[in-house]
C-alpha positions in Angstrom: -16.9 19.4 -9.4 -13.6 19.5 -11.3 -12.7 16.7 -13.6 -10.2 14.0 -12.7 -6.7 15.1 -13.5 -3.9 12.6 -12.9 -0.9 14.7 -14.1 0.1 16.1 -10.7 0.5 12.7 -8.9 3.6 10.6 -8.5 2.2 7.7 -6.4 -1.2 6.0 -6.9 -3.1 3.7 -4.7 -6.2 2.0 -6.0 -8.7 0.6 -3.5 -12.1 -1.1 -3.8 -14.2 -4.2 -3.2 -12.8 -7.5 -4.5 -13.8 -8.1 -8.1 -14.4 -4.5 -9.2 -11.4 -4.4 -11.4 -8.7 -2.8 -9.3 -5.9 -4.8 -10.9 -7.2 -4.2 -14.4 -7.5 -0.4 -13.9 -4.1 -0.4 -12.1 -2.5 -2.1 -15.1 -4.2 0.2 -17.6 -3.2 3.3 -15.6 0.4 2.1 -15.3 0.5 1.4 -19.0 -0.8 4.9 -19.8 1.8 6.5 -17.6 4.6 4.6 -19.3 3.2 5.7 -22.7 3.4 9.3 -21.6 7.1 8.8 -21.0 7.1 8.1 -17.2 9.2 5.2 -16.1 6.5 3.4 -14.0 6.5 0.6 -11.4 3.2 -1.3 -10.9 3.1 -3.1 -7.5 0.4 -5.7 -6.6 -0.4 -5.9 -2.9 -3.5 -8.0 -3.6 -3.1 -11.6 -2.5 -5.0 -12.6 -5.6 -2.2 -11.3 -7.9 -3.7 -10.8 -11.3 -0.8 -9.0 -13.0 0.9 -12.1 -14.4 -2.2 -13.1 -16.5 -3.0 -9.5 -17.4 0.4 -9.0 -19.0 0.9 -12.7 -20.0 4.3 -12.6 -18.3 5.7 -14.3 -15.2 5.9 -11.6 -12.6 7.6 -12.0 -9.2 9.1 -10.1 -6.3 11.6 -8.1 -8.4 10.7 -5.5 -11.0 10.0 -7.1 -14.4 9.7 -5.0 -17.5 6.5 -5.9 -19.3 6.2 -3.0 -21.7 8.7 -0.3 -22.6 9.1 1.8 -19.5 6.6 -0.3 -17.4 7.8 -2.6 -14.7 5.7 -4.8 -12.4 6.3 -6.7 -9.2 4.0 -8.8 -7.0 4.5 -8.7 -3.2 4.0 -12.0 -1.5 2.6 -10.7 1.8 2.8 -14.1 3.6 6.5 -14.2 2.8 6.9 -10.6 3.7 5.3 -11.2 7.1 7.5 -14.2 7.8 10.6 -12.2 6.9 9.4 -9.2 9.0 8.9 -11.4 12.0 12.3 -13.1 11.4 13.9 -9.7 11.5 12.1 -9.0 14.8 13.4 -12.3 16.1 17.0 -11.5 15.2 16.7 -8.1 16.8 15.2 -9.7 19.9 18.1 -12.2 20.2 20.5 -9.2 20.5 18.4 -7.5 23.1 16.9 -10.0 25.6 18.4 -12.5 27.9 19.0 -16.1 26.6 16.8 -17.3 29.4 13.7 -15.7 27.9 14.5 -15.8 24.2 12.3 -18.9 23.6 9.4 -17.2 25.1 9.9 -14.3 22.8 10.2 -16.6 19.8 6.9 -18.2 20.8 5.2 -14.8 21.0 6.6 -13.9 17.6 5.2 -17.1 16.1 1.8 -16.3 17.7 2.0 -12.8 16.1 2.0 -14.5 12.7 -1.6 -15.5 13.3 -2.7 -12.4 15.0 -5.1 -9.8 13.5 -3.2 -7.0 11.8 -0.1 -9.0 10.9 -0.8 -8.7 7.2 -1.3 -5.0 7.5 2.1 -4.6 9.2 3.7 -6.7 6.5 2.1 -4.6 3.8 3.3 -1.3 5.4 6.8 -2.7 5.6 6.6 -3.7 2.0 5.3 -0.3 0.8 8.0 1.4 2.8 10.8 -0.7 1.4 9.5 -0.3 -2.2 9.1 3.4 -2.0 12.4 3.9 -0.3 14.2 1.7 -2.7 12.5 2.5 -6.0 11.2 6.1 -5.9 14.6 7.4 -7.3 14.5 4.8 -10.0 10.9 5.3 -11.2 9.0 8.4 -12.1 5.6 7.0 -11.1 4.5 4.2 -8.6 1.1 2.5 -8.9 -0.1 0.2 -6.1 -2.8 -2.3 -6.7 -4.1 -2.8 -3.2 -6.0 -5.6 -1.5 -9.8 -5.3 -1.0 -11.3 -2.2 0.7 -11.5 -3.1 4.4 -7.8 -4.2 4.4 -6.7 -1.0 2.7 -8.6 1.2 5.1 -7.0 -0.6 8.1 -3.6 -0.3 6.4 -3.8 3.5 5.8 -5.6 4.3 9.1 -3.0 2.5 11.2 0.1 4.6 10.6 -0.9 7.4 13.0 -1.9 5.0 15.7 1.3 3.0 15.2 3.4 6.2 15.6 1.6 6.9 18.9 2.1 3.3 20.1 5.8 3.3 19.3 6.1 6.7 21.1 4.6 5.2 24.2 7.0 2.3 24.0 10.0 4.7 23.7 8.7 6.6 26.7 8.4 3.5 28.8 11.9 2.3 27.7 13.5 5.6 28.5 11.9 5.6 31.9 13.2 2.2 32.6 16.7 3.3 31.5 16.6 6.2 34.0 16.1 3.7 36.8 18.9 1.6 35.4 21.2 4.7 35.4 20.3 5.4 39.0 21.4 1.9 39.8 24.7 2.6 38.1 24.0 0.8 34.8 24.3 3.7 32.4 24.3 2.9 28.7 25.5 5.3 26.0 23.0 4.0 23.4 20.1 1.6 23.9 19.5 -0.7 21.0 15.8 -1.1 21.9 15.2 2.7 21.7 17.2 2.9 18.5 15.1 0.1 16.9 11.9 1.7 18.0 13.0 5.1 16.6 13.7 3.4 13.2 10.2 1.9 13.3 8.7 5.3 14.2 10.5 6.9 11.3 9.0 4.3 8.9 5.4 4.8 10.1 5.8 8.6 10.0 7.1 8.4 6.5 4.2 6.3 5.4 1.7 8.5 7.1 3.1 11.5 5.1 3.1 9.5 1.9 -0.6 8.5 2.2 -1.6 12.1 2.8 0.8 13.8 0.4 -0.6 16.1 -2.3 1.4 14.1 -4.8 -0.3 10.8 -3.8 -3.6 9.8 -5.3 -6.0 7.5 -3.5 -8.7 6.4 -5.9 -11.6 4.1 -5.0 -12.8 1.7 -7.8 -16.5 0.9 -8.0 -18.9 -1.0 -10.3 -22.5 0.1 -11.0 -24.0 -2.6 -8.8 -25.7 -1.6 -5.5 -23.2 -3.5 -3.2 -20.0 -2.2 -4.9 -21.3 1.3 -4.8 -22.3 1.1 -1.1 -18.8 -0.4 -0.3 -17.2 2.4 -2.3 -19.2 5.0 -0.5 -18.1 3.5 2.9 -14.5 3.2 1.8 -14.3 6.9 0.8 -15.8 7.9 4.2 -13.5 5.6 6.2 -10.4 6.7 4.4 -11.2 10.4 4.8 -12.1 9.8 8.5 -8.5 8.4 8.9 -7.1 11.6 7.4 -6.4 10.1 3.9 -8.0 12.2 1.2 -9.7 10.3 -1.6 -9.1 12.4 -4.7 -11.0 10.4 -7.4 -13.5 7.6 -7.9 -12.8 5.2 -10.9 -16.2 4.0 -12.1 -15.4 0.8 -13.9 -17.8 -1.0 -16.3 -20.2 2.0 -16.4 -22.2 2.2 -19.6 -23.3 5.8 -18.8 -21.0 8.7 -18.0 -21.0 10.1 -14.5 -18.9 13.1 -13.4 -19.2 12.7 -9.6 -19.7 9.9 -7.0 -19.7 10.3 -3.2 -18.8 14.0 -3.6 -15.6 13.1 -5.5 -14.7 13.6 -9.2 -15.3 10.4 -11.1 -13.6 8.9 -14.2 -15.7 6.4 -16.1 -14.4 3.3 -17.9 -16.7 1.3 -20.2 -17.1 -2.5 -20.0 -14.6 -4.4 -22.0 -15.8 -6.6 -24.8 -13.5 -9.4 -23.8 -11.6 -10.8 -20.8 -8.7 -8.4 -19.8 -5.8 -10.7 -20.8 -3.0 -8.9 -22.6 -2.5 -5.3 -23.4 -4.6 -5.3 -26.5 -7.7 -6.2 -24.4 -6.7 -3.3 -22.0 -6.4 -0.8 -24.9 -9.8 1.1 -24.3 -8.9 1.6 -20.6 -5.3 2.7 -21.4 -6.6 5.2 -23.9 -9.1 6.5 -21.3 -6.4 7.0 -18.7 -4.2 8.7 -21.3 -6.9 11.3 -21.7 -6.6 12.1 -18.0 -2.8 12.6 -18.1 
């Protein structure tokens, strides 16, 4: 089993059970990357948002420089979801009859409470950040939400592409009948909107599976975190997303491999991870892998 080597990756996603230290390791990894000369953006997708106390700085929705070459932002998924649904509502107002627009708005409001809404908002946020920031930064590090959420997030892109393709087919069939009735349209805004959404989901699917993207699962030595880590690796790879490393956090003994994946071990910290001085042992460990 080859050792963990982080040099070749441009985009990093850290997943794992809540409380295993994803945010702490994400911060340490991002700090190590910036020390190596990479202009780095660290993004928190975890609703708990621990980056502000970690760096002892107020961090919001825009990149904030917390160390030389290291910028952070925290995504408010609730707000992202509201903005996403507002955009859908504005598009709907252009496309549907005024007679039914209120019904559409009611359905959009219901979608806010539906299962999967946060996952769609997170996909939208990742797409916007990568599209907007990948040219500005050498490395991107994403601190994700707990495991089940991340698995659903990454596994959904292929299914979403198939779903959008089916909607495009249905719409194009409907347009054929409208053309037969003499209502021919040069461009259909519904089809165009669906194609844009398909492009977004296709882009994300390629990003998650790219050789330059690292998915790492973070675990602790406890029985439950290890079992959830094992399950996360299996579920991600079943979805076609290769897990390329396991980060064994708070391990007192060295392990080289977990769940058939190369492992990097990080010792327990002797104090609460507040401020970069407290993170120093973890940063140095990551530097040795770069």
